[in-house]
C-alpha positions as CSV (number, residue, x, y, z in Angstrom):
1,M,-4.7,-11.1,-12.7
2,K,-4.7,-8.7,-15.6
3,E,-1.4,-6.8,-15.9
4,D,-3.1,-3.5,-16.5
5,N,-5.2,-3.9,-13.3
6,I,-1.9,-4.6,-11.4
7,D,-0.3,-1.6,-13.0
8,E,-3.2,0.7,-12.0
9,A,-3.3,-0.6,-8.4
10,L,0.5,-0.3,-8.2
11,K,0.4,3.3,-9.3
12,Q,-2.2,4.0,-6.6
13,V,0.0,2.3,-4.0
14,Q,3.0,4.2,-5.1
15,L,1.1,7.5,-4.6
16,F,-0.1,6.4,-1.2
17,F,3.5,5.7,-0.2
18,K,4.6,9.2,-1.3
19,L,1.8,10.8,0.6
20,A,2.5,8.8,3.7
21,M,6.3,8.7,3.7
22,G,7.5,11.5,1.4
23,N,8.4,12.0,-2.3
24,S,11.8,10.3,-2.0
25,V,10.2,6.9,-1.2
26,E,10.2,4.7,-4.3
27,V,8.4,1.3,-4.2
28,G,7.8,-1.5,-6.8
29,I,5.7,-4.5,-6.7
30,D,8.4,-6.6,-5.0
31,T,9.2,-4.0,-2.3
32,E,8.8,-5.4,1.3
33,K,8.6,-3.5,4.6
34,N,12.1,-4.4,5.7
35,M,13.6,-2.8,2.5
36,I,12.5,0.8,3.3
37,S,13.7,2.5,6.5
38,E,10.8,5.0,6.3
39,W,8.3,2.2,6.5
40,D,8.1,2.1,10.3
41,S,5.1,1.6,12.5
42,I,4.0,5.3,12.4
43,N,4.3,5.5,8.6
44,H,2.6,2.2,8.2
45,L,-0.5,3.7,9.9
46,N,-0.1,6.9,7.7
47,L,-0.1,4.6,4.7
48,I,-3.3,2.8,5.9
49,V,-5.0,6.1,6.5
50,E,-4.2,7.3,3.0
51,M,-5.5,4.1,1.5
52,E,-8.6,3.9,3.6
53,S,-9.5,7.5,2.9
54,A,-8.8,7.5,-0.9
55,L,-10.4,4.1,-1.6
56,D,-13.2,4.1,1.1
57,L,-11.8,1.0,2.7
58,G,-12.3,-0.3,6.2
59,L,-9.5,-2.5,7.2
60,S,-9.4,-4.7,10.4
61,M,-6.4,-4.6,12.7
62,E,-5.5,-8.1,11.6
63,E,-5.4,-7.0,7.9
64,I,-3.4,-3.9,8.7
65,E,-0.8,-5.9,10.7
66,K,-0.4,-8.5,7.9
67,L,0.4,-5.9,5.2
68,S,4.2,-6.1,4.9
69,S,4.8,-5.8,1.1
70,V,3.6,-3.7,-1.8
71,R,2.4,-6.9,-3.5
72,Q,0.1,-7.7,-0.5
73,I,-1.3,-4.1,-0.6
74,V,-1.9,-4.3,-4.3
75,E,-3.7,-7.6,-4.0
76,L,-5.8,-6.3,-1.1
77,I,-6.8,-3.3,-3.2
78,K,-7.7,-5.4,-6.2
79,S,-9.7,-7.9,-4.1
80,R,-11.7,-5.0,-2.5
81,K,-12.4,-3.3,-5.9
82,G,-13.9,-6.5,-7.3
């Protein structure tokens, strides 16, 4: 993985978190779901909606349920962008 591609995807993910959970939420590449109290089931869906809308993604329920870290989200975005 190229570092600049990771940085670009991470910046997108950080924006999605702010849109879905509020400006006070700060995430990094190693952030996991259990580390952020705001990352509950409702905000998880808000996050998915933001991602799907902005990136024109269609995620399956299985994919949505498996996303439990910022790294997983970044890797998913990178894999879908080619």
